[in-house]
C-alpha positions as CSV (number, residue, x, y, z in Angstrom):
1,M,-3.2,26.9,59.6
2,S,-4.4,29.9,62.0
3,Y,-4.6,29.1,65.7
4,C,-7.0,31.1,68.0
5,I,-5.5,32.2,71.0
6,N,-8.9,32.4,73.5
7,P,-8.3,30.8,76.1
8,Q,-12.1,29.3,76.4
9,C,-11.7,28.2,72.5
10,L,-12.1,24.4,72.7
11,S,-11.0,23.5,68.9
12,P,-8.2,26.3,68.7
13,V,-6.8,25.0,65.2
14,N,-8.3,27.0,61.6
15,P,-7.5,26.8,58.2
16,D,-5.4,29.7,56.0
17,S,-8.1,31.5,55.1
18,A,-9.7,32.0,58.1
19,E,-10.7,35.6,59.7
20,C,-12.2,33.9,62.1
21,C,-11.9,30.9,64.8
22,L,-14.5,28.9,63.4
23,S,-15.4,27.5,66.6
24,C,-15.4,30.2,68.8
25,G,-15.8,33.2,66.6
26,E,-12.7,35.0,67.6
27,Q,-11.3,37.1,65.0
28,L,-7.5,35.1,64.1
29,L,-5.3,37.9,63.4
30,L,-4.1,39.9,66.7
31,Q,-3.8,44.0,65.6
32,N,-5.5,42.9,62.1
33,R,-1.5,42.3,61.5
34,Y,-0.2,39.2,64.0
35,R,-1.4,36.0,62.7
36,P,-0.8,32.9,65.9
37,I,0.5,29.6,64.2
38,E,1.4,27.1,67.0
39,M,1.5,27.5,70.7
40,L,5.3,27.3,71.6
41,G,4.5,27.0,75.5
42,E,2.4,27.6,78.4
43,G,3.0,29.2,81.8
44,G,2.0,30.0,85.0
45,F,2.0,33.8,83.8
46,G,0.6,33.0,79.8
47,K,0.9,31.6,76.4
48,T,3.7,32.3,74.2
49,Y,2.8,31.4,70.5
50,L,4.7,31.1,67.4
51,A,3.0,34.2,64.9
52,V,3.8,35.5,61.4
53,D,3.8,39.4,60.7
54,E,1.2,39.9,57.9
55,H,1.9,43.5,57.0
56,I,6.0,42.1,55.9
57,P,5.7,40.8,52.5
58,S,7.9,38.1,53.9
59,K,5.6,37.2,56.5
60,P,8.6,36.8,59.1
61,P,7.9,35.0,62.2
62,C,8.0,36.4,65.9
63,A,6.9,35.5,69.0
64,I,3.7,36.4,71.1
65,K,3.2,36.3,74.6
66,Q,-0.1,36.7,76.2
67,F,-0.3,37.5,79.5
68,H,-3.3,35.8,81.4
69,F,-5.0,38.5,83.9
70,L,-7.4,37.0,86.1
71,D,-8.4,40.1,88.2
72,H,-11.3,41.4,86.1
73,Q,-11.5,44.6,88.7
74,V,-12.0,47.4,86.1
75,N,-9.6,49.9,88.0
76,R,-6.6,47.1,88.7
77,Y,-6.4,46.0,84.9
78,Q,-6.1,49.9,84.5
79,K,-3.1,50.0,86.6
80,A,-1.7,46.8,85.4
81,A,-2.3,48.0,81.7
82,K,-0.6,51.5,82.9
83,L,2.5,49.9,84.0
84,F,2.4,47.5,81.5
85,R,2.9,50.0,78.8
86,Q,5.4,51.6,80.6
87,E,7.7,49.0,80.9
88,A,7.2,47.5,77.5
89,V,9.5,51.0,76.6
90,R,12.1,49.7,79.1
91,L,11.8,46.1,77.3
92,E,12.3,48.4,74.0
93,Q,15.5,49.5,75.2
94,L,16.6,46.0,76.6
95,G,15.8,44.4,73.2
96,K,19.0,46.7,71.6
97,H,21.0,44.5,72.9
98,P,21.7,41.3,70.5
99,Q,22.0,38.9,73.5
100,I,17.9,39.9,74.7
101,P,14.9,39.3,72.0
102,Q,14.2,42.7,70.3
103,L,10.5,44.1,71.2
104,L,8.9,44.4,68.1
105,A,5.1,46.0,69.2
106,H,3.4,45.7,72.3
107,F,-0.9,46.0,72.6
108,E,-4.0,45.7,74.6
109,Q,-6.7,43.8,73.3
110,N,-10.1,42.7,74.7
111,K,-8.8,42.9,78.0
112,Q,-5.7,41.1,77.4
113,L,-2.1,42.5,77.0
114,F,0.4,41.2,74.8
115,L,4.0,41.5,73.7
116,V,5.3,40.4,70.2
117,Q,9.0,39.8,70.2
118,E,11.7,38.5,67.0
119,Y,11.6,34.6,67.2
120,I,14.4,33.6,68.1
121,A,15.7,30.0,66.4
122,G,17.9,27.4,68.9
123,K,18.0,25.1,71.7
124,T,17.7,26.1,75.5
125,L,20.4,24.9,77.5
126,E,17.5,22.6,79.2
127,Q,17.2,20.9,75.7
128,E,21.1,21.1,75.0
129,F,21.4,18.9,78.5
130,Q,18.8,16.8,77.9
131,Q,20.3,15.5,74.3
132,K,23.7,15.8,75.4
133,G,23.9,15.7,78.6
134,I,26.5,16.5,82.2
135,F,28.3,19.6,81.3
136,H,31.9,19.9,81.6
137,E,34.3,22.4,83.4
138,A,35.0,24.8,79.8
139,Q,31.2,24.5,79.3
140,I,30.6,26.3,82.0
141,W,33.1,28.7,81.9
142,E,31.7,29.4,78.6
143,L,28.0,29.9,79.8
144,L,29.6,32.2,82.8
145,R,31.8,34.9,80.0
146,G,29.0,34.7,77.4
147,L,25.8,35.4,80.0
148,L,27.2,37.7,82.3
149,P,27.5,40.6,80.3
150,V,24.2,40.6,79.3
151,L,23.2,40.3,83.2
152,Q,25.8,43.3,83.5
153,Y,23.4,45.3,81.1
154,I,19.9,44.6,82.4
155,H,20.7,45.7,86.0
156,Q,22.2,48.8,84.3
157,H,18.6,49.5,83.4
158,Q,17.0,48.7,87.1
159,I,15.8,45.3,85.8
160,V,15.9,42.3,87.8
161,H,14.7,39.2,85.3
162,R,13.5,37.2,87.8
163,D,13.1,33.5,86.2
164,L,17.1,32.3,85.3
165,K,17.3,28.9,84.5
166,P,18.6,26.4,82.5
167,A,15.1,26.3,80.2
168,N,15.2,30.5,80.2
169,I,18.7,30.7,78.4
170,L,18.8,29.9,75.0
171,R,21.7,29.6,72.0
172,R,21.4,31.3,69.1
173,S,21.5,29.2,65.8
174,P,19.9,30.0,62.2
175,L,16.8,28.5,61.2
176,A,17.8,27.2,58.2
177,L,20.3,24.4,60.1
178,E,17.0,22.0,61.1
179,A,18.9,19.3,62.9
180,E,20.1,22.5,65.4
181,N,16.8,23.7,65.4
182,A,14.7,22.8,68.8
183,L,11.8,23.9,67.2
184,S,12.0,23.2,63.3
185,E,9.0,20.8,63.5
186,V,6.8,23.8,63.9
187,V,8.2,25.9,61.7
188,E,8.8,23.9,59.2
189,P,4.9,23.9,58.3
190,I,5.5,27.8,57.9
191,L,8.9,27.8,55.8
192,T,6.6,25.8,52.8
193,R,4.1,28.6,52.3
194,P,3.7,30.8,49.2
195,G,6.2,34.3,50.2
196,I,8.5,32.3,52.8
197,S,12.0,30.9,52.6
198,K,13.9,29.6,54.9
199,T,16.3,32.8,54.9
200,N,13.3,35.5,55.8
201,A,12.7,33.0,58.6
202,S,16.0,34.0,60.0
203,T,15.2,37.4,59.8
204,L,14.6,38.7,62.7
205,S,12.7,41.6,62.0
206,S,12.9,44.1,58.6
207,N,15.1,46.0,59.9
208,S,17.2,44.0,62.3
209,P,21.1,44.3,62.0
210,T,22.8,41.0,61.2
211,Q,24.7,41.1,63.8
212,R,21.7,40.5,65.6
213,R,22.1,36.9,64.3
214,K,25.6,35.3,65.5
215,E,25.9,31.7,65.6
216,H,25.8,30.0,69.3
217,Q,25.5,33.1,71.5
218,W,23.7,32.9,74.6
219,V,20.5,34.5,74.4
220,L,18.4,35.5,78.1
221,I,15.0,34.8,76.8
222,D,11.9,35.3,78.4
223,F,12.6,38.8,79.4
224,G,10.1,41.2,81.0
225,V,7.4,38.3,82.0
226,A,8.2,38.1,85.6
227,K,8.8,41.9,85.8
228,L,5.7,43.3,84.2
229,L,3.2,40.3,85.9
230,T,5.2,40.9,89.3
231,N,3.4,44.5,89.7
232,T,-0.1,43.6,87.7
233,A,-0.7,42.7,91.4
234,I,-1.1,46.3,92.6
235,N,-1.1,47.2,96.4
236,Q,-0.5,43.5,96.9
237,T,3.1,42.7,98.2
238,G,5.2,39.3,98.9
239,T,4.6,38.4,94.9
240,V,7.0,35.3,94.1
241,V,7.9,34.9,90.6
242,G,10.4,32.4,90.0
243,S,11.1,28.6,89.3
244,P,11.0,27.5,93.0
245,E,14.4,25.1,92.5
246,F,16.8,27.9,90.8
247,M,15.2,30.6,93.0
248,A,16.8,33.1,95.6
249,P,15.7,32.5,98.6
250,E,14.6,36.4,98.9
251,Q,12.6,35.5,96.6
252,T,10.6,33.4,98.4
253,R,9.7,36.8,100.6
254,G,8.6,38.5,97.0
255,K,11.9,40.3,97.0
256,A,14.4,40.0,94.1
257,F,17.9,41.9,93.5
258,P,20.2,41.7,90.7
259,A,22.6,39.4,93.3
260,S,19.0,37.4,92.6
261,D,19.9,36.7,89.2
262,L,23.2,35.7,89.8
263,Y,22.1,32.7,92.1
264,G,19.2,31.6,89.4
265,L,22.6,31.5,87.3
266,G,24.6,29.7,89.7
267,T,22.1,27.4,90.8
268,S,21.7,26.5,86.4
269,C,25.4,25.6,86.4
270,L,24.9,23.3,89.4
271,Y,22.5,21.4,87.4
272,L,23.9,21.4,84.4
273,L,27.2,20.2,86.5
274,T,25.0,17.4,88.3
275,G,22.2,16.7,86.4
276,V,20.4,16.8,90.1
277,S,17.8,19.6,90.4
278,P,19.4,22.0,93.1
279,W,16.8,20.9,96.2
280,Q,18.8,17.8,96.3
281,L,21.7,19.5,95.7
282,Y,21.5,21.8,99.2
283,D,21.8,19.3,103.0
284,E,18.6,21.4,104.7
285,I,19.7,20.2,108.0
286,N,23.4,21.5,107.9
287,Q,22.5,24.2,106.0
288,R,25.1,24.4,103.2
289,W,25.8,23.2,100.0
290,V,26.7,19.2,99.0
291,W,26.9,19.9,94.7
292,R,30.6,18.4,94.8
293,E,29.4,14.7,96.2
294,F,27.4,14.4,93.2
295,L,30.3,15.1,90.4
296,T,31.2,12.9,88.3
297,P,34.8,12.4,87.5
298,Q,34.0,13.6,84.3
299,S,32.6,16.3,85.4
300,R,34.7,17.5,88.6
301,V,35.8,20.9,88.1
302,S,38.8,23.4,89.4
303,E,38.9,24.4,92.8
304,R,38.8,28.0,91.4
305,L,35.2,27.3,89.2
306,G,34.3,25.9,92.7
307,V,34.8,29.0,94.6
308,I,33.3,30.7,91.6
309,L,30.2,29.0,92.1
310,D,30.1,28.8,96.1
311,R,29.6,32.5,96.1
312,L,27.0,32.8,93.3
313,V,24.5,30.1,95.5
314,Q,25.2,31.6,98.7
315,H,22.7,32.0,100.6
316,S,23.0,35.4,102.7
317,L,23.1,38.1,100.3
318,D,26.2,39.9,101.9
319,Q,28.2,36.8,100.8
320,R,26.6,36.9,97.8
321,Y,28.3,38.1,94.9
322,A,26.5,41.4,94.9
323,N,26.5,42.5,91.0
324,A,27.4,41.3,87.9
325,E,30.7,43.2,87.8
326,Q,32.1,41.4,90.8
327,V,32.0,37.9,89.0
328,L,33.2,39.0,85.8
329,Q,36.1,40.1,87.7
330,A,36.7,36.6,89.3
331,L,36.6,35.0,86.3
332,N,39.6,37.7,84.8
333,T,41.2,37.0,88.4
334,P,43.7,33.9,87.8
335,K,43.1,32.8,91.8
336,T,40.1,33.9,93.1
337,A,39.3,33.5,96.5
338,I,35.8,34.2,98.7
339,T,35.4,37.0,100.9
340,T,32.8,36.7,103.5
341,R,31.8,37.4,106.7
342,T,31.5,33.7,107.4
343,P,34.1,31.7,107.0
344,L,32.1,28.6,104.7
345,K,32.4,25.0,106.1
346,P,33.1,22.2,103.7
347,P,30.1,20.2,103.0
348,S,28.6,17.1,104.2
349,R,25.2,15.0,103.7
350,P,22.1,15.7,104.8
351,K,22.0,13.3,108.9
352,Q,19.4,11.1,107.3
353,Q,22.2,10.1,104.5
354,P,25.5,8.5,105.4
355,S,28.4,9.9,104.3
356,L,29.1,8.3,100.8
357,A,32.8,10.3,100.6
358,Q,34.1,7.4,103.0
359,F,33.5,4.7,100.6
360,R,34.7,2.9,97.3
361,W,32.4,1.5,95.3
362,R,33.3,-2.0,93.9
363,L,31.7,-2.6,90.8
364,P,30.5,-6.0,89.3
365,G,33.4,-6.7,86.6
366,I,30.7,-6.3,83.3
367,V,30.1,-2.9,84.3
368,T,33.4,-1.8,84.8
369,Q,34.3,-3.5,81.5
370,F,31.7,-0.9,80.1
371,L,32.3,1.7,82.5
372,P,36.2,2.0,82.7
373,G,37.7,4.4,85.7
374,L,34.5,5.0,87.0
375,S,34.7,4.9,90.9
376,Q,31.8,5.9,93.3
377,P,30.7,5.9,97.0
378,I,29.1,2.6,98.1
379,D,26.1,2.6,97.9
380,D,23.7,2.1,101.4
381,L,21.8,-0.7,100.4
382,S,20.1,-1.5,103.8
383,S,16.8,-2.6,103.9
384,A,14.4,-3.2,107.2
385,V,13.1,-6.6,106.4
386,G,15.8,-8.3,104.8
387,V,15.3,-6.9,100.9
388,D,18.4,-7.4,99.0
389,Y,19.0,-4.3,96.5
390,T,22.4,-5.7,94.9
391,K,20.9,-6.5,91.6
392,L,18.7,-3.1,91.2
393,Q,21.9,-1.2,92.4
394,H,23.9,-2.9,89.2
395,F,21.1,-2.8,86.5
396,L,21.1,1.2,87.5
397,A,24.8,1.5,87.5
398,A,24.8,-0.3,84.0
399,Q,21.5,2.0,82.9
400,N,20.2,-1.2,82.0
401,W,16.6,0.9,82.6
402,K,14.1,-2.0,81.6
403,A,16.1,-4.6,83.7
404,A,15.5,-2.1,86.8
405,D,12.4,-1.1,86.3
406,E,11.3,-4.6,86.9
407,E,13.4,-5.5,89.2
408,T,12.2,-2.3,91.4
409,W,8.5,-4.5,91.2
410,G,10.3,-7.5,92.5
411,V,11.7,-5.5,96.0
412,L,8.5,-3.5,95.8
413,C,7.1,-6.4,96.6
414,Q,9.1,-8.4,98.8
415,G,9.3,-5.1,100.9
416,L,5.9,-5.5,101.1
417,G,6.2,-9.1,102.3
418,H,4.9,-11.0,99.0
419,A,7.1,-14.4,98.4
420,K,7.0,-14.0,94.4
421,R,6.4,-10.8,92.2
422,C,2.9,-10.0,91.8
423,Y,0.3,-7.0,91.1
424,L,0.2,-4.5,93.8
425,H,-2.9,-2.6,95.4
426,A,-2.5,1.2,95.5
427,Q,-3.7,1.0,99.1
428,E,-0.6,-1.9,99.7
429,L,2.2,0.9,99.0
430,K,1.2,2.7,102.9
431,Q,2.8,-0.9,104.4
432,L,6.1,-0.1,102.5
433,P,8.9,-0.1,105.1
434,S,10.2,3.8,104.7
435,Q,13.8,2.6,105.1
436,D,13.4,0.3,101.6
437,L,11.4,3.0,99.8
438,R,14.4,5.6,100.6
439,T,17.1,3.1,99.5
440,I,15.3,2.6,96.6
441,D,14.7,6.4,95.7
442,R,18.2,6.7,96.4
443,L,19.5,4.6,93.8
444,W,17.3,5.6,91.4
445,V,18.1,9.6,91.9
446,K,21.9,8.9,91.9
447,Y,22.1,6.6,88.6
448,S,19.8,8.8,87.0
449,Q,21.7,11.9,87.8
450,G,18.3,13.2,88.9
451,R,16.8,12.6,86.5
452,F,14.0,9.4,87.7
453,G,13.0,8.2,91.0
454,F,10.1,8.3,93.4
455,S,11.0,11.5,94.7
456,V,11.4,12.9,91.3
457,Q,7.8,12.1,90.4
458,T,6.5,13.1,93.7
459,R,7.8,16.7,93.2
460,I,5.6,16.6,90.0
461,Y,2.7,15.7,91.2
462,E,3.1,18.1,93.5
463,E,3.6,21.2,91.3
464,V,0.4,19.7,89.4
465,E,-1.5,19.8,92.2
466,G,-2.2,16.0,92.1
467,D,-3.8,16.5,88.7
468,Y,-3.0,12.4,87.4
469,A,-3.9,13.4,83.4
470,Q,-1.3,16.4,83.9
471,F,0.7,14.3,86.2
472,C,1.1,11.1,83.5
473,D,1.1,14.3,80.9
474,R,4.3,15.4,82.6
475,L,6.0,11.9,82.8
476,G,4.9,10.9,79.5
477,W,3.0,8.8,80.7
478,L,-0.4,7.3,79.2
479,T,-3.3,8.6,80.9
480,Y,-5.2,4.8,80.6
481,N,-4.0,1.5,82.1
482,P,-3.2,-0.4,78.9
483,H,-4.2,-4.1,78.4
484,H,-0.5,-4.6,78.7
485,P,1.3,-2.6,81.8
486,S,4.8,-2.2,79.8
487,V,2.7,0.0,76.8
488,G,4.2,3.5,76.8
489,F,7.5,3.2,78.9
490,R,10.3,4.5,77.6
491,F,13.2,3.0,79.2
492,N,16.4,5.1,78.0
493,R,17.6,8.0,79.8
494,S,16.1,10.5,76.9
495,A,12.6,9.4,78.5
496,P,10.9,12.8,80.4
497,I,12.4,13.4,84.0
498,G,10.8,11.3,86.7
499,H,9.4,8.9,83.7
500,L,11.0,5.8,85.3
501,P,9.9,3.8,87.3
502,S,6.8,3.0,85.6
503,R,3.8,1.8,87.0
504,I,3.8,-1.5,85.8
505,W,3.5,-3.0,89.2
506,I,-0.1,-1.4,90.1
507,I,-3.3,-4.0,89.8
508,G,-5.5,-2.2,86.9
509,S,-8.6,-2.6,88.3
510,G,-10.4,-0.2,91.2
511,H,-9.1,3.3,91.8
512,W,-5.5,2.0,90.0
513,W,-4.9,5.5,89.4
514,Q,-4.6,6.5,93.4
515,H,-1.0,4.9,93.1
516,A,0.1,8.1,92.3
517,Q,-1.2,9.9,95.2
518,I,-0.4,7.1,97.7
519,M,3.1,6.8,96.7
520,S,3.5,10.6,97.1
521,E,2.4,10.7,100.5
522,K,4.7,8.1,101.2
523,V,7.9,9.5,99.6
524,V,6.6,12.6,101.4
525,E,6.5,10.6,104.6
526,C,10.0,9.2,104.6
527,G,11.3,12.9,104.2
528,L,12.2,12.5,100.3
529,V,11.3,15.7,99.4
């Protein structure tokens, strides 16, 4: 298969034998050498494709990054292209490090900019987290020790990554171990082609040193993308680059320093330890982190690691580690103390939420039987209209997602004054008491460790700018309302983030899809996001 990289192409999939796209006529081989096979990902700056190098007999795979350049003014593009060439030289130097993808080529074609990098088989931290769950302290130590030398290396080359997050940290593994390869389904068709073996596919380039293919080695990916694209905005200041929930505060003002990458590493660690978005781990009212309150007994960390993580995510630059060397020194020091100008206050919950750490949670016998040793703070089950949320709490604590989803339908109806469970019109959501919506959402977010909840869905809805089709795609929902409302939902923790609660309660007539917009507005009104 060949894949057309023309953004306007309506049917990009082509047969192997095609030289030009059968749909739009675009030439399929880039530089008469690289044949895109599949699109691996898409982001705000462009797209990434899996491709093969037709000039090498073994046709090894490679990754091609295509940068979108929306400003069509000739002088702007020329300046951006010049900067692109300069930065590509620096990326080539960075690629000499075994934990950074090697730059194989860079070129311009049809007023588009391309980078060709080695393809690395493995799973990202985000993929590992989704499959294996919460990280433990030993895994965080391993991550810090494995990745900090890479950050030290790139910062010495005067480059800041700017988008450090679990999705951009990959653990290298041989492509031959298909069960461990996150992209095996994409790559497998390539491996069956004549002249391409799994051994060849594992080879990153014709002259790559074998030491670059160490198993289980952390690799920093999507390198240079943020740096290059930030500077394409010639004569423009304040360009924000990065993923907001992992991004350092100074990046929201268009500034980035080596310490900004350390902040991203710190927030990534907090996310892996709690399973909760960094947004929800920070108390905006009291201006302090509360991540410890989201730890389970199994994910608690030592005081030493806690001190290091606290300093990694300090909002003030003068209180944060300035460079990777300082963090490495702290890792190698038996007892680490924070040396900041202002002493850190102990974390506390936001004022609108009670301090849960003051209470103990009494689980029903059936739950404690299956979750021995689990000790959590008591939940606030308050309701403005007398709704009893005990059953919802029990179902969520036992991770009985289907029962919890059905109970959510029931309590929504009760909160709106219905005597029994019934289908709801989207407009009715406006009348739901804010206190009850907070209780429902708080329970879902807590027991799913940040994966599910109306507030989680609202953030996704805002990220796709209210596009309902994209919203459903992100949540793993059908874009249409099926004959039976429960069709298409998955009631397990491996479901996509935001997948639950479902929409089984919405009436299937009229402008039923407006439920997402109205619920999002209600969530914002309640201060949940």
